[in-house]
C-alpha positions as CSV (number, residue, x, y, z in Angstrom):
1,M,-38.6,-16.2,-20.9
2,D,-40.0,-17.4,-17.5
3,K,-40.3,-14.4,-15.2
4,S,-40.5,-16.6,-12.1
5,F,-37.1,-18.1,-13.0
6,F,-35.4,-14.7,-13.0
7,D,-37.4,-13.7,-9.8
8,K,-35.8,-16.6,-8.1
9,L,-32.3,-15.9,-9.4
10,L,-32.4,-12.2,-8.5
11,N,-34.2,-12.6,-5.2
12,F,-34.6,-8.8,-4.7
13,G,-37.4,-9.2,-2.1
14,P,-41.2,-8.9,-2.1
15,N,-41.3,-5.3,-3.4
16,W,-39.8,-6.0,-6.8
17,K,-40.9,-8.5,-9.4
18,V,-39.6,-9.2,-12.9
19,D,-42.0,-7.6,-15.4
20,R,-40.3,-8.7,-18.6
21,V,-36.9,-9.8,-20.1
22,S,-35.6,-8.7,-23.5
23,I,-32.5,-9.0,-25.7
24,N,-31.6,-6.0,-27.9
25,E,-29.7,-5.8,-31.2
26,L,-26.4,-5.3,-29.2
27,N,-26.8,-8.8,-27.6
28,E,-27.6,-7.2,-24.2
29,I,-30.1,-8.6,-21.8
30,D,-32.4,-6.2,-20.0
31,I,-34.3,-7.5,-17.0
32,F,-37.2,-5.0,-16.3
33,L,-38.4,-4.8,-12.7
34,K,-41.8,-3.6,-11.5
35,F,-42.5,-2.2,-8.1
36,D,-45.1,-4.3,-6.2
37,L,-47.2,-1.6,-4.6
38,A,-49.5,-4.1,-2.8
39,S,-46.6,-5.8,-1.1
40,Y,-45.1,-2.5,0.0
41,K,-48.4,-1.1,1.4
42,T,-48.9,-4.2,3.5
43,A,-45.4,-3.9,5.0
44,H,-45.7,-0.1,5.6
45,I,-49.4,0.2,6.4
46,D,-48.8,2.7,9.3
47,T,-46.7,5.1,7.2
48,Y,-47.6,4.8,3.6
49,E,-50.0,7.4,2.1
50,F,-49.5,7.3,-1.7
51,I,-46.9,7.2,-4.6
52,H,-45.8,10.7,-5.3
53,D,-44.2,9.9,-8.7
54,Y,-41.8,7.6,-10.5
55,S,-38.3,8.4,-11.7
56,S,-37.4,8.0,-15.4
57,P,-36.3,4.5,-16.3
58,R,-32.8,3.7,-14.9
59,R,-30.4,1.0,-15.9
60,W,-27.7,-0.8,-13.8
61,R,-25.0,-3.1,-15.1
62,H,-25.4,-6.6,-13.6
63,L,-23.5,-9.9,-13.7
64,D,-23.5,-11.3,-17.2
65,I,-25.8,-14.1,-18.3
66,M,-23.7,-16.6,-20.4
67,Q,-22.2,-14.5,-23.2
68,Y,-24.7,-11.6,-22.9
69,K,-24.0,-8.4,-21.1
70,T,-26.9,-8.0,-18.6
71,F,-28.6,-5.0,-17.1
72,I,-31.3,-4.4,-14.5
73,S,-33.9,-1.7,-15.5
74,A,-36.6,-0.1,-13.3
75,K,-38.5,3.0,-12.5
76,L,-38.0,4.0,-8.9
77,P,-41.0,5.3,-6.9
78,R,-41.0,8.2,-4.5
79,I,-43.4,7.6,-1.6
80,K,-45.5,10.2,0.2
81,H,-45.7,9.3,3.9
82,K,-48.4,10.2,6.4
83,D,-46.0,12.6,8.1
84,S,-46.0,14.6,4.7
85,T,-42.4,13.5,3.9
86,I,-41.5,12.3,0.4
87,K,-38.7,9.8,0.1
88,S,-37.2,7.7,-2.6
89,I,-37.4,4.0,-2.0
90,E,-34.2,2.1,-1.3
91,I,-33.3,-0.6,-3.7
92,P,-31.7,-3.9,-2.7
93,W,-29.5,-4.4,-5.8
94,A,-27.5,-1.2,-6.0
95,Q,-26.1,1.6,-3.8
96,L,-27.4,5.1,-4.1
97,G,-26.0,7.0,-7.1
98,Q,-24.3,3.9,-8.7
99,H,-24.9,2.6,-12.2
100,H,-23.9,-1.0,-11.4
101,T,-25.2,-3.6,-9.0
102,V,-23.6,-4.6,-5.8
103,L,-22.9,-8.1,-7.2
104,F,-21.2,-6.6,-10.2
105,E,-19.0,-4.5,-7.9
106,K,-18.0,-7.5,-5.8
107,F,-17.1,-9.4,-9.0
108,A,-15.1,-6.4,-10.3
109,I,-13.1,-6.3,-7.0
110,D,-12.4,-10.0,-7.2
111,L,-11.1,-9.6,-10.7
112,L,-8.9,-6.6,-9.7
113,L,-7.4,-8.5,-6.9
114,A,-6.6,-11.4,-9.3
115,T,-5.3,-9.4,-12.3
116,K,-3.8,-6.4,-10.4
117,N,-4.5,-4.5,-13.6
118,Q,-7.4,-2.1,-14.1
119,T,-7.2,-2.2,-17.9
120,K,-7.3,-6.0,-18.0
121,T,-10.2,-6.1,-15.5
122,A,-12.2,-3.7,-17.7
123,E,-11.6,-5.9,-20.7
124,L,-12.7,-9.0,-18.9
125,L,-15.8,-7.2,-17.6
126,R,-16.5,-5.6,-21.0
127,C,-16.9,-2.2,-19.5
128,G,-15.1,1.1,-19.5
129,F,-11.8,1.7,-17.6
130,N,-13.4,4.6,-15.8
131,L,-16.0,2.3,-14.2
132,V,-13.3,-0.1,-12.9
133,N,-11.2,2.9,-11.6
134,K,-14.3,4.3,-9.8
135,I,-15.0,0.9,-8.2
136,M,-11.4,0.7,-7.0
137,H,-11.5,4.2,-5.5
138,N,-14.9,3.5,-3.8
139,A,-13.7,0.2,-2.4
140,T,-10.5,1.8,-1.0
141,E,-12.3,4.7,0.7
142,R,-15.0,2.3,2.0
143,G,-12.2,0.1,3.5
144,L,-10.5,3.1,5.1
145,K,-13.7,4.2,6.8
146,K,-14.2,0.7,8.2
147,R,-10.7,0.6,9.8
148,D,-10.7,0.0,13.5
149,L,-9.3,3.1,15.2
150,N,-8.7,1.1,18.3
151,A,-6.5,-1.5,16.6
152,V,-3.0,-1.6,18.2
153,Y,0.0,-1.2,15.9
154,K,3.1,-1.8,18.1
155,Q,5.6,-1.7,15.3
156,L,5.5,0.8,12.5
157,S,7.8,1.5,9.5
158,L,8.3,4.7,7.6
159,D,9.9,4.4,4.2
160,E,10.1,6.3,0.9
161,K,9.2,5.1,-2.6
162,S,9.7,6.9,-5.9
163,F,6.5,8.1,-7.5
164,K,7.7,9.4,-10.9
165,K,11.1,9.9,-12.5
166,G,13.4,12.2,-10.8
167,H,13.1,13.3,-7.2
168,D,9.3,12.7,-6.9
169,Y,8.7,10.6,-3.8
170,I,5.9,9.2,-1.6
171,T,6.2,8.3,2.1
172,V,4.8,4.9,3.1
173,L,3.6,4.1,6.6
174,S,3.2,0.4,7.2
175,N,2.6,-2.0,10.1
176,Q,5.2,-4.7,10.3
177,E,3.2,-7.2,12.3
178,E,0.4,-7.5,9.8
179,G,2.4,-6.7,6.7
180,I,0.0,-4.0,5.6
181,I,0.3,-0.4,4.3
182,L,-1.6,1.9,6.6
183,D,-1.4,4.9,4.2
184,V,0.8,6.9,1.9
185,V,1.4,10.6,1.4
186,K,3.0,12.6,-1.4
187,D,6.4,13.9,-0.7
188,R,8.8,13.2,2.2
189,T,8.9,16.5,4.0
190,K,8.4,17.0,7.8
191,K,4.9,18.4,7.2
192,S,3.8,15.6,5.0
193,T,5.1,13.0,7.4
194,K,3.4,14.6,10.4
195,D,0.1,14.8,8.4
196,L,0.5,11.1,7.5
197,L,0.9,10.1,11.1
198,I,-1.8,12.3,12.5
199,N,-4.4,11.5,9.8
200,T,-3.8,7.8,9.8
201,L,-3.5,7.0,13.5
202,S,-6.0,7.9,16.3
203,E,-4.6,9.4,19.6
204,Y,-5.1,6.0,21.2
205,Q,-3.1,4.2,18.4
206,I,-0.3,6.8,18.7
207,S,0.0,6.1,22.4
208,K,0.4,2.4,21.8
209,V,3.2,2.5,19.2
210,E,6.3,0.9,20.8
211,T,8.9,1.0,17.9
212,I,9.1,2.7,14.6
213,S,11.7,1.7,12.0
214,L,13.0,4.4,9.6
215,D,16.1,5.6,7.9
216,M,18.1,8.7,8.9
217,W,16.2,11.2,6.7
218,K,15.9,14.3,8.8
219,A,12.3,15.1,8.0
220,Y,11.2,11.6,9.1
221,N,13.2,11.8,12.4
222,T,11.9,15.2,13.3
223,A,8.3,14.3,12.6
224,V,8.5,11.1,14.6
225,D,10.1,13.0,17.5
226,E,7.1,15.4,17.6
227,I,4.2,13.0,16.9
228,L,5.5,9.7,18.5
229,P,7.8,10.9,21.3
230,K,7.4,7.7,23.3
231,A,8.1,5.3,20.5
232,K,11.6,3.8,20.2
233,K,13.2,4.8,17.0
234,V,15.1,2.0,15.2
235,H,17.2,2.9,12.2
236,D,16.6,0.3,9.6
237,R,19.4,-2.3,9.2
238,F,19.0,-2.3,5.4
239,H,19.8,1.4,5.2
240,L,22.7,1.2,7.7
241,I,24.4,-1.5,5.5
242,K,23.4,0.5,2.4
243,Y,25.4,3.5,3.7
244,L,28.4,1.3,4.3
245,N,28.2,-0.3,0.9
246,E,28.1,3.2,-0.7
247,A,31.3,4.0,1.2
248,I,32.9,0.8,-0.1
249,D,31.9,1.7,-3.7
250,N,33.1,5.3,-3.4
251,V,36.5,4.1,-2.1
252,R,36.7,1.6,-5.0
253,K,35.9,4.4,-7.5
254,R,38.8,6.4,-6.1
255,E,41.3,3.6,-6.0
256,V,40.4,2.0,-9.3
257,K,42.1,4.8,-11.1
258,K,45.5,3.7,-9.7
259,N,44.9,0.0,-9.2
260,E,44.0,-2.3,-12.1
261,V,43.0,-5.1,-9.7
262,L,39.9,-3.2,-8.8
263,R,38.5,-3.2,-12.3
264,D,35.1,-5.0,-12.6
265,S,35.1,-5.6,-8.8
266,R,32.0,-3.7,-7.9
267,Y,29.6,-6.6,-7.6
268,A,32.2,-8.9,-6.1
269,L,32.6,-6.4,-3.2
270,L,28.9,-5.4,-2.7
271,K,27.1,-8.7,-3.2
272,N,26.6,-11.2,-0.4
273,R,29.6,-13.5,-0.4
274,F,27.3,-16.6,-0.6
275,N,25.7,-15.2,-3.8
276,L,28.9,-14.6,-5.7
277,T,29.4,-16.3,-9.0
278,E,32.6,-18.2,-9.5
279,K,34.2,-15.4,-11.4
280,Q,33.1,-12.8,-8.8
281,H,34.5,-15.0,-6.0
282,F,38.0,-15.1,-7.6
283,K,37.8,-11.3,-8.2
284,F,36.8,-10.8,-4.5
285,E,39.8,-13.0,-3.3
286,E,42.1,-11.1,-5.6
287,V,41.0,-7.7,-4.2
288,L,41.5,-8.8,-0.6
289,R,45.0,-10.2,-1.4
290,A,46.0,-6.9,-3.0
291,N,45.8,-5.2,0.4
292,T,43.7,-2.3,-1.0
293,E,42.0,0.3,1.1
294,V,38.6,-0.8,-0.3
295,G,39.3,-4.3,1.0
296,Y,40.0,-2.8,4.4
297,V,36.7,-0.8,4.3
298,W,34.9,-4.0,3.4
299,G,36.3,-5.7,6.5
300,L,35.1,-2.8,8.7
301,K,31.6,-3.2,7.2
302,E,31.6,-6.9,8.1
303,S,32.7,-6.1,11.6
304,F,29.8,-3.6,12.0
305,K,27.4,-6.3,10.7
306,S,28.6,-8.6,13.6
307,F,27.1,-6.1,16.1
308,F,23.6,-7.0,15.1
309,G,22.0,-9.0,17.9
310,C,23.6,-7.2,20.9
311,K,22.0,-8.3,24.1
312,D,21.2,-4.7,25.3
313,Y,21.6,-1.1,24.5
314,D,24.7,-0.7,26.7
315,E,26.6,-3.4,24.8
316,A,25.4,-1.9,21.5
317,F,26.6,1.6,22.5
318,K,30.0,0.3,23.6
319,R,30.6,-1.6,20.4
320,L,29.4,1.3,18.2
321,S,31.6,3.8,20.1
322,E,34.7,1.6,19.7
323,W,33.9,1.0,16.0
324,N,33.4,4.8,15.4
325,S,36.7,5.6,17.2
326,F,38.6,3.1,15.1
327,V,37.1,4.4,11.9
328,M,37.9,8.0,12.8
329,W,41.5,7.0,13.6
330,E,41.9,5.3,10.2
331,A,40.7,8.5,8.6
332,I,39.4,7.0,5.4
333,P,37.2,10.0,4.3
334,E,34.3,8.0,2.7
335,L,33.9,5.8,5.8
336,T,34.5,8.6,8.2
337,K,31.5,10.4,6.7
338,V,29.3,7.3,7.5
339,A,30.8,7.1,11.0
340,K,29.9,10.7,11.7
341,M,26.3,10.1,10.5
342,F,26.0,7.1,12.8
343,G,27.3,9.2,15.6
344,R,24.6,11.8,15.0
345,H,22.0,9.1,15.3
346,T,23.5,7.0,18.0
347,R,20.3,6.0,19.7
348,G,18.5,4.9,16.6
349,V,21.6,2.9,15.4
350,C,22.1,1.3,18.8
351,N,18.4,0.3,18.9
352,A,18.9,-1.3,15.4
353,L,21.8,-3.4,16.8
354,V,19.5,-4.7,19.6
355,E,16.0,-4.8,18.3
356,K,14.7,-7.2,15.7
357,A,12.5,-4.5,14.2
358,S,13.6,-3.5,10.8
359,N,12.2,-2.2,7.5
360,A,12.4,-5.7,5.9
361,M,8.6,-5.9,5.7
362,A,8.5,-2.3,4.4
363,E,11.0,-3.2,1.7
364,R,8.8,-6.2,0.7
365,L,5.8,-3.9,0.5
366,N,7.9,-1.5,-1.6
367,G,8.4,-4.4,-4.0
368,K,4.7,-4.9,-4.2
369,I,4.2,-1.1,-4.8
370,Q,6.8,-1.4,-7.7
371,L,4.8,-4.3,-9.1
372,I,1.7,-2.1,-9.1
373,K,3.6,0.6,-11.0
374,T,5.0,-1.9,-13.5
375,V,1.6,-3.6,-14.2
376,G,-0.2,-0.2,-14.3
377,R,2.6,1.2,-16.5
378,G,3.1,4.1,-14.1
379,Y,0.7,6.6,-12.5
380,R,0.5,10.2,-13.4
381,K,-1.8,11.2,-10.5
382,F,-1.0,10.6,-6.9
383,H,-4.7,10.1,-6.1
384,N,-4.8,7.0,-8.4
385,F,-1.5,5.7,-7.2
386,R,-2.6,5.9,-3.5
387,S,-5.9,4.1,-4.1
388,A,-4.1,1.3,-6.0
389,I,-1.5,0.9,-3.2
390,L,-4.1,0.7,-0.4
391,F,-6.5,-1.4,-2.5
392,F,-4.0,-4.1,-3.0
393,N,-1.8,-3.8,0.1
394,G,-3.9,-2.0,2.8
395,G,-5.5,-5.1,4.3
396,L,-8.9,-3.3,3.8
397,E,-12.5,-4.6,3.9
398,L,-13.2,-3.8,0.2
399,Y,-16.6,-5.3,-0.4
400,P,-19.8,-3.2,-0.3
């Protein structure tokens, strides 16, 4: 094989030349490099004294040549300098301690982004799963270190996502403007949430946060009050409507035992009216005509939804107070419980009625996290799950 051809393809600089190329019985190509001492001495004439020794032969996985797995092989010299120091020479094709080249890592990152699956990427690269997993972890940590700590995030979102079956959760901190996940932490306690905010944001970034969208989980609210006291808390619209829908469903469950009309009416009452099937639409009309309590609660939910888009906080406060008073007077226990909850979080609920900020982007990101779980068939270790989430959704500079 023509050594000059591979020299031109590899282009590793004047200090390294192709010595020979071979193919073994496993159909693997090895490109053996030789250190060009004369070239190095010329470039470092003021510091070079002599070669102290060479390492044992090392091998790095490189981009494949046609159907052949390809490797770079070389002995690395240690140089004795005139100041008596001995240093290993830096190589242009790989980072220190790695067993693959930079170009191989870049290609692996591209494949991961395309497949979103570590196992499939390993199959396409014809390498082990552990190597792909290591590349993903390294790329994620590298990207986090490159993050600009002076970047301004005016709108943040805090949301939860299930990690494993049962009550195993992670807390997700995201930026709504860019649609990226800033970081995640295991659990949803006050301590873990505070750690997430402190470790993710610099003091400068904390001072620039204007609004943070979150649900009414006590741990989240307490942590935000302590770490982001100047930020405007906005209770997410999605969760507000979710609480009202839960009240509707609980009333339906109570009434269905005495009213046959309410059988098979769950989706007719909870789905958006414009998304109802023909059968569900007729069921919905039948429930409203029956003058049931659940139909009345549904109407109160719709009246609450009409408050979104209030012109200012005063108008939102007035409307919420009137709605809460009316609900308390009606004394429907399932809805009264929700009204009391809204009353305990009046400021955040009123902000939600005025501000456009919501957890809509966070919910979309939650969908992407769910896709990662589905494609990866679940994650047993949080460390792996976090790396995957940030690798695919962190907006990071991943390449070496």
